[in-house]
Each structure stands twice: as C-alpha cells, then as structure tokens.
N, C-alpha and C positions, 0 to 999 in steps of 0.2 A: 929725509924721508916727513913728513907731516908731521905735526904734534899727534892725529891720528892714529898712525902709522905708528910712531913709537909707543903709545899708551897702549895702543890695542895687537901688537907687535903676531903673537899670532894667528892674530885673522886677516888675511885675504880676502878683496875682495874682487868676484870674479867680473871680468869685463861685462858680463851682463849686465848686472850687478850696479856698478859703474854706471851703465848705459841708461838703465832706470834712472837710480839716483842723478842722476845726468837732469832726467825729463822733468823731474819731478822739483827739483829746484828751478827749473826752467818754465814750471808750468806757477809754481808759489811766485816767482820772482814779479812774471807775467801779470797774475793775479793782484798779488803788492799795489803795482804800479796803474792796474786801471781801477782800485782802491781807494786809491792818495790824488788820483787825478782825476777823480771826479769832481766839476765844480762845485756839487754840493759839499761834498767833505769835511772841509771845515765848519762849518753849519754842521754838519752832523756830530761832529766829536767835540766841540764846544757845546752843546746842547746835552751830550751824554755827560761831560763833565760838571757840569750845571744843574741836573737831576740827580746821579750819584752822587755829588760828594757837598758838601758844603764847607761856608764859611771861607777863610784860609784857603784850606784847599782845595776849593771850586776855582775862586780866583787863583793862587796859581799855578795849575791847571789851563782855564784860559787863556789866560796871560800867554801861558806854553805854546799852547797850541796854537793862536795867534803869531807869536813870536817866530817860531820855525818850522810853522806845515812848510813855507813854500820851500826856505831852508831844504829839511826833510824831501821833499819827493826832486828838488836839484841833485839833490845826495843820488836817491832809490833812482833816476833816471841814468846818475854816469858811471855806476855799479854793473849796466848791461854791458857793457867789456870788458868786468870778468867773471861775465858766465860759464861753464862748461860747452867747448863749440856743439851744435845741432849736428846728430849724426847725418851725415845723407842718406838717402836711403839706397841699393842697391836698385841697377841695372831691372836684373832680373824678375823685381819687384814690380816693378812699373808696368814692367809689360803685359799684355793680359792674355790668357790666353789662350789658344787660337782654336 
C-alpha cells in the first residue's frame, strides 16, 4: 500500500475519482512544463526575485534560479514517464450517433 493508503486507510478512492485525479495531475504537469519551458521564464523568475527580495536574499535567489533552472526543467521533463497513464476513450464514445 502507498503512504496515502496507510495514512487514510479508511478512505478508498473510486475508479472515477482515480481517473479524475490522474487527469488533474497530467494537466498540472503539462502546465508546469509549459511555464518553465517558456524561453523568457528565466528572466521572469530573476526579475521577480530582484523586485520582491533585497540584499543577500535577492542575490541568493537570482543565483539559485540561474544555476538550477535548466536542471530543474530537465528533471521536470523526465517526470513524464512516471505520470499515470491516460485512459483510452472507449470506441462507443468515439462513434457519433446516427
């Protein structure tokens, strides 16, 4: 059993809830990939750090963003293989009513 199952043993997820959760995770993953894969994201994150923080905090955040952004994006892309599989659409739903 997973950690969640051990903690919330009394709560079982229905197959429909599992499918909804899997779709939500996939959508969030692709949204993060889109945001962090955007060519200007490095500049946006650095500007945010410099505008909202000061002194050593701003310098440390800007350094962290500059040194780790590419590795983070690579790690994020590699997570795709661990996503729950997409549920195939049944053929009945693909056929249009005559």
